N, CA, C and O of each residue as an XYZ file, in Angstrom:
280
protein
N      -1.602    -14.413     12.505
C      -1.534    -14.868     11.122
C      -0.311    -14.246     10.442
O      -0.027    -13.061     10.620
N       0.390    -15.038      9.683
C       1.616    -14.626      9.021
C       1.318    -13.745      7.805
O       0.397    -14.022      7.037
N       2.105    -12.687      7.643
C       1.933    -11.811      6.474
C       2.515    -12.487      5.242
O       3.631    -13.005      5.274
N       1.744    -12.478      4.150
C       2.164    -13.110      2.906
C       2.896    -12.080      2.050
O       2.400    -10.975      1.834
N       4.061    -12.447      1.574
C       4.850    -11.596      0.679
C       4.380    -11.866     -0.742
O       4.300    -13.020     -1.163
N       4.069    -10.811     -1.480
C       3.506    -10.979     -2.814
C       4.493    -10.729     -3.951
O       4.146    -10.923     -5.116
N       5.711    -10.303     -3.636
C       6.711    -10.089     -4.671
C       7.875    -11.044     -4.480
O       8.287    -11.345     -3.360
N       8.390    -11.508     -5.607
C       9.504    -12.449     -5.580
C      10.444    -12.081     -6.724
O      10.005    -11.571     -7.755
N      11.720    -12.338     -6.544
C      12.684    -12.121     -7.620
C      12.959    -13.471     -8.262
O      13.478    -14.389     -7.627
N      12.598    -13.569     -9.540
C      12.862    -14.810    -10.280
C      14.270    -14.716    -10.861
O      14.641    -13.712    -11.469
N      15.045    -15.778    -10.665
C      16.401    -15.852    -11.189
C      16.436    -16.955    -12.248
O      16.187    -18.123    -11.951
N      16.746    -16.571    -13.476
C      16.775    -17.536    -14.579
C      17.980    -18.460    -14.418
O      19.110    -17.986    -14.300
N      17.749    -19.775    -14.413
C      18.870    -20.709    -14.276
C      19.726    -20.777    -15.540
O      20.855    -21.265    -15.497
N      19.205    -20.298    -16.646
C      19.914    -20.344    -17.923
C      20.923    -19.196    -18.050
O      22.094    -19.427    -18.351
N      20.468    -17.962    -17.820
C      21.334    -16.800    -18.048
C      21.639    -16.000    -16.784
O      22.491    -15.113    -16.810
N      20.954    -16.300    -15.676
C      21.208    -15.608    -14.423
C      20.484    -14.277    -14.271
O      20.674    -13.582    -13.273
N      19.660    -13.917    -15.244
C      18.917    -12.660    -15.155
C      17.962    -12.701    -13.968
O      17.428    -13.755    -13.622
N      17.752    -11.535    -13.346
C      16.857    -11.430    -12.188
C      15.774    -10.415    -12.507
O      16.040     -9.371    -13.103
N      14.544    -10.734    -12.102
C      13.437     -9.806    -12.312
C      12.449     -9.925    -11.170
O      12.024    -11.022    -10.810
N      12.086     -8.771    -10.599
C      11.084     -8.753     -9.537
C       9.707     -8.875    -10.179
O       9.383     -8.142    -11.114
N       8.905     -9.797     -9.678
C       7.563    -10.036    -10.204
C       6.567    -10.089     -9.052
O       6.912    -10.469     -7.933
N       5.339     -9.706     -9.339
C       4.242     -9.849     -8.381
C       3.614    -11.222     -8.625
O       3.243    -11.556     -9.750
N       3.503    -12.003     -7.567
C       2.980    -13.372     -7.703
C       1.457    -13.378     -7.687
O       0.833    -12.587     -6.979
N       0.860    -14.276     -8.475
C      -0.596    -14.430     -8.384
C      -0.950    -15.032     -7.030
O      -0.177    -15.815     -6.477
N      -2.112    -14.672     -6.493
C      -2.474    -15.138     -5.160
C      -3.424    -16.326     -5.163
O      -3.539    -17.018     -4.152
N      -4.100    -16.577     -6.262
C      -5.124    -17.621     -6.264
C      -4.811    -18.806     -7.161
O      -5.540    -19.799     -7.159
N      -3.735    -18.709     -7.926
C      -3.333    -19.810     -8.801
C      -1.819    -19.934     -8.775
O      -1.115    -18.991     -8.415
N      -1.329    -21.089     -9.156
C       0.112    -21.279     -9.288
C       0.522    -20.930    -10.715
O      -0.202    -21.230    -11.664
N       1.673    -20.303    -10.864
C       2.179    -19.966    -12.192
C       3.131    -21.061    -12.612
O       4.215    -21.211    -12.048
N       2.717    -21.822    -13.605
C       3.489    -22.987    -14.025
C       4.570    -22.628    -15.049
O       5.614    -23.280    -15.087
N       4.342    -21.609    -15.875
C       5.322    -21.204    -16.886
C       5.741    -19.762    -16.655
O       4.959    -18.942    -16.176
N       6.988    -19.466    -17.003
C       7.500    -18.102    -16.934
C       8.553    -17.948    -18.020
O       9.459    -18.775    -18.130
N       8.438    -16.887    -18.828
C       9.432    -16.637    -19.868
C      10.439    -15.610    -19.359
O      10.068    -14.505    -18.962
N      11.704    -15.985    -19.374
C      12.771    -15.067    -18.964
C      12.766    -13.869    -19.913
O      12.745    -14.028    -21.133
N      12.785    -12.677    -19.337
C      12.758    -11.468    -20.156
C      14.101    -11.187    -20.828
O      14.185    -10.343    -21.720
N      15.150    -11.890    -20.404
C      16.474    -11.676    -20.981
C      16.782    -12.679    -22.106
O      17.047    -12.279    -23.239
N      16.746    -13.966    -21.793
C      17.115    -14.986    -22.791
C      15.909    -15.687    -23.418
O      16.062    -16.470    -24.355
N      14.717    -15.407    -22.902
C      13.436    -15.935    -23.401
C      13.244    -17.438    -23.191
O      12.371    -18.046    -23.811
N      14.050    -18.029    -22.326
C      13.832    -19.436    -21.976
C      12.515    -19.543    -21.195
O      12.211    -18.701    -20.351
N      11.754    -20.574    -21.488
C      10.514    -20.833    -20.765
C      10.862    -21.699    -19.551
O      11.344    -22.823    -19.693
N      10.609    -21.155    -18.354
C      10.888    -21.886    -17.124
C       9.652    -22.650    -16.689
O       8.529    -22.159    -16.808
N       9.868    -23.847    -16.188
C       8.818    -24.678    -15.592
C       9.305    -25.112    -14.219
O      10.513    -25.183    -13.990
N       8.386    -25.404    -13.299
C       8.806    -25.810    -11.950
C       9.690    -27.057    -11.973
O       9.527    -27.936    -12.819
N      10.616    -27.113    -11.040
C      11.434    -28.311    -10.863
C      10.573    -29.400    -10.225
O       9.537    -29.110     -9.627
N      11.003    -30.640    -10.354
C      10.262    -31.766     -9.771
C      10.027    -31.521     -8.286
O      10.956    -31.189     -7.550
N       8.786    -31.686     -7.853
C       8.434    -31.511     -6.450
C       7.956    -30.111     -6.094
O       7.428    -29.899     -5.002
N       8.133    -29.144     -7.005
C       7.659    -27.780     -6.763
C       6.367    -27.539     -7.533
O       6.130    -28.138     -8.582
N       5.534    -26.648     -6.990
C       4.229    -26.409     -7.608
C       4.250    -25.306     -8.651
O       3.371    -25.257     -9.512
N       5.242    -24.414     -8.590
C       5.238    -23.291     -9.528
C       6.651    -22.758     -9.726
O       7.588    -23.172     -9.043
N       6.790    -21.831    -10.673
C       8.107    -21.266    -10.971
C       8.660    -20.445     -9.808
O       9.877    -20.344     -9.653
N       7.789    -19.861     -8.993
C       8.268    -19.082     -7.844
C       8.891    -19.995     -6.785
O       9.876    -19.624     -6.146
N       8.327    -21.168     -6.603
C       8.898    -22.113     -5.631
C      10.238    -22.659     -6.119
O      11.100    -23.002     -5.310
N      10.416    -22.742     -7.432
C      11.663    -23.269     -7.987
C      12.732    -22.198     -8.197
O      13.904    -22.440     -7.907
N      12.354    -21.029     -8.691
C      13.339    -20.038     -9.118
C      13.198    -18.671     -8.444
O      13.962    -17.753     -8.741
N      12.235    -18.534     -7.547
C      11.999    -17.244     -6.911
C      12.712    -17.087     -5.576
O      13.116    -18.066     -4.949
N      12.856    -15.852     -5.162
C      13.461    -15.549     -3.867
C      12.477    -15.786     -2.723
O      12.871    -15.895     -1.562
N      11.177    -15.866     -3.071
C      10.114    -16.101     -2.094
C       9.175    -17.166     -2.671
O       8.833    -17.117     -3.853
N       8.764    -18.114     -1.850
C       7.810    -19.148     -2.284
C       6.450    -18.515     -2.576
O       6.173    -17.405     -2.122
N       5.615    -19.206     -3.320
C       4.304    -18.682     -3.716
C       3.381    -18.489     -2.505
O       3.579    -19.126     -1.471
N       2.366    -17.607     -2.631
C       1.465    -17.326     -1.511
C       0.813    -18.560     -0.873
O       0.769    -18.633      0.356
N       0.303    -19.535     -1.641
C      -0.301    -20.707     -0.976
C       0.689    -21.469     -0.081
O       0.313    -21.939      0.993
N       1.929    -21.590     -0.511
C       2.948    -22.265      0.299
C       3.253    -21.431      1.546
O       3.403    -21.981      2.637
N       3.346    -20.106      1.389
C       3.596    -19.233      2.535
C       2.462    -19.315      3.556
O       2.714    -19.323      4.761
N       1.212    -19.377      3.081
C       0.058    -19.364      3.968
C      -0.135    -20.652      4.737
O      -0.300    -20.646      5.957
N      -0.114    -21.771      4.000
C      -0.463    -23.021      4.679
C       0.462    -24.194      4.352
O       0.196    -25.329      4.749
N       1.533    -23.923      3.637
C       2.491    -24.984      3.341
C       2.039    -25.968      2.294
O       2.729    -26.949      2.017
N       0.871    -25.712      1.703
C       0.356    -26.618      0.678
C       0.234    -25.872     -0.632
O      -0.087    -24.685     -0.673
N       0.496    -26.592     -1.683
C       0.394    -26.031     -3.025
C      -1.073    -25.838     -3.422
O      -1.963    -26.558     -2.970
N      -1.287    -24.847     -4.277
C      -2.640    -24.702     -4.834
C      -2.861    -25.842     -5.828
O      -1.906    -26.363     -6.404
N      -4.098    -26.220     -6.021
C      -4.349    -27.334     -6.935
C      -5.177    -26.917     -8.117
O      -5.478    -27.740     -8.981
């Protein structure tokens, strides 16, 4: 069984700020506020959460089984 990585670095597409965050394991995080410019990030089309769109590591459900949480 593959080890799931629980931390991801979110990179704001607006200002380029980077922040290491611990990802939730049982739900997808749909919104994230950049701590630098305060832009509210939402997933890009086709992604289930902000980590899949802007993170250095995909969310735990995608890592585990390739399917988004619902």
